[in-house]
C-alpha positions as CSV (number, residue, x, y, z in Angstrom):
1,M,-51.1,-56.0,88.0
2,E,-54.0,-54.5,86.1
3,A,-57.2,-52.6,86.7
4,P,-60.3,-54.7,86.3
5,C,-62.6,-54.1,83.3
6,C,-65.4,-53.0,82.8
7,T,-68.1,-50.7,83.9
8,A,-71.5,-50.9,82.2
9,S,-70.3,-48.1,79.8
10,G,-67.0,-50.0,79.1
11,G,-64.7,-48.0,81.4
12,I,-61.9,-49.3,83.5
13,L,-62.6,-49.9,87.2
14,P,-60.2,-48.5,89.9
15,L,-57.0,-50.4,90.6
16,A,-57.2,-52.4,93.8
17,N,-54.7,-51.5,96.6
18,F,-52.5,-54.6,96.2
19,G,-49.7,-53.2,98.4
20,T,-46.4,-54.6,97.2
21,V,-46.2,-57.8,95.2
22,N,-42.9,-59.7,94.5
23,I,-42.8,-61.5,91.2
24,T,-40.2,-64.3,90.9
25,G,-39.3,-66.6,88.0
26,S,-41.2,-64.6,85.4
27,L,-41.0,-65.9,81.9
28,A,-42.3,-64.5,78.6
29,N,-42.5,-66.6,75.4
30,G,-40.7,-69.4,77.3
31,A,-37.6,-67.3,78.2
32,A,-36.6,-65.3,81.3
33,L,-38.4,-62.0,81.1
34,G,-35.0,-60.1,80.7
35,N,-34.1,-62.2,77.7
36,A,-37.4,-62.5,76.0
37,G,-38.0,-60.6,72.8
38,G,-41.2,-58.7,72.0
39,V,-42.0,-57.8,75.6
40,T,-43.5,-54.3,76.1
41,Q,-43.8,-52.6,79.5
42,I,-47.2,-51.0,80.1
43,I,-47.4,-48.2,82.6
44,M,-50.9,-47.5,84.1
45,V,-51.6,-43.8,84.6
46,D,-54.6,-41.9,86.0
47,S,-56.4,-39.1,84.2
48,A,-53.8,-36.6,85.5
49,G,-51.0,-38.6,84.0
50,R,-49.7,-39.9,87.4
51,D,-48.5,-43.5,87.6
52,K,-50.9,-45.9,89.4
53,D,-48.0,-48.2,90.6
54,T,-44.3,-48.4,90.5
55,V,-42.3,-51.4,89.2
56,S,-38.7,-52.1,90.3
57,S,-35.8,-52.9,88.0
58,L,-35.5,-56.5,86.9
59,S,-33.2,-58.7,89.1
60,G,-31.6,-61.8,87.8
61,G,-33.6,-61.4,84.6
62,E,-36.7,-62.9,86.2
63,N,-37.6,-61.1,89.4
64,F,-39.2,-57.7,90.2
65,S,-41.7,-56.0,92.5
66,A,-44.7,-53.8,91.9
67,H,-46.0,-51.3,94.5
68,W,-49.5,-49.8,94.4
69,L,-49.6,-45.9,94.5
70,R,-53.2,-45.0,93.7
71,S,-56.5,-46.5,92.5
72,S,-57.5,-44.0,89.8
């Protein structure tokens, strides 16, 4: 999940309310996400430092869920 870019001044637009999304069979660099090297988690936060979504723990090395919390 990611907030869309960009406003006329180059700012990030609000994160859409996507509810909960279940991701299965995720790969990075051709390997299961849990086994892939060089993968960095990115946590989106608002201007007050609050998370914009939550992401579950990885299940089976390839499956997780993301849940929307706030748009900005």
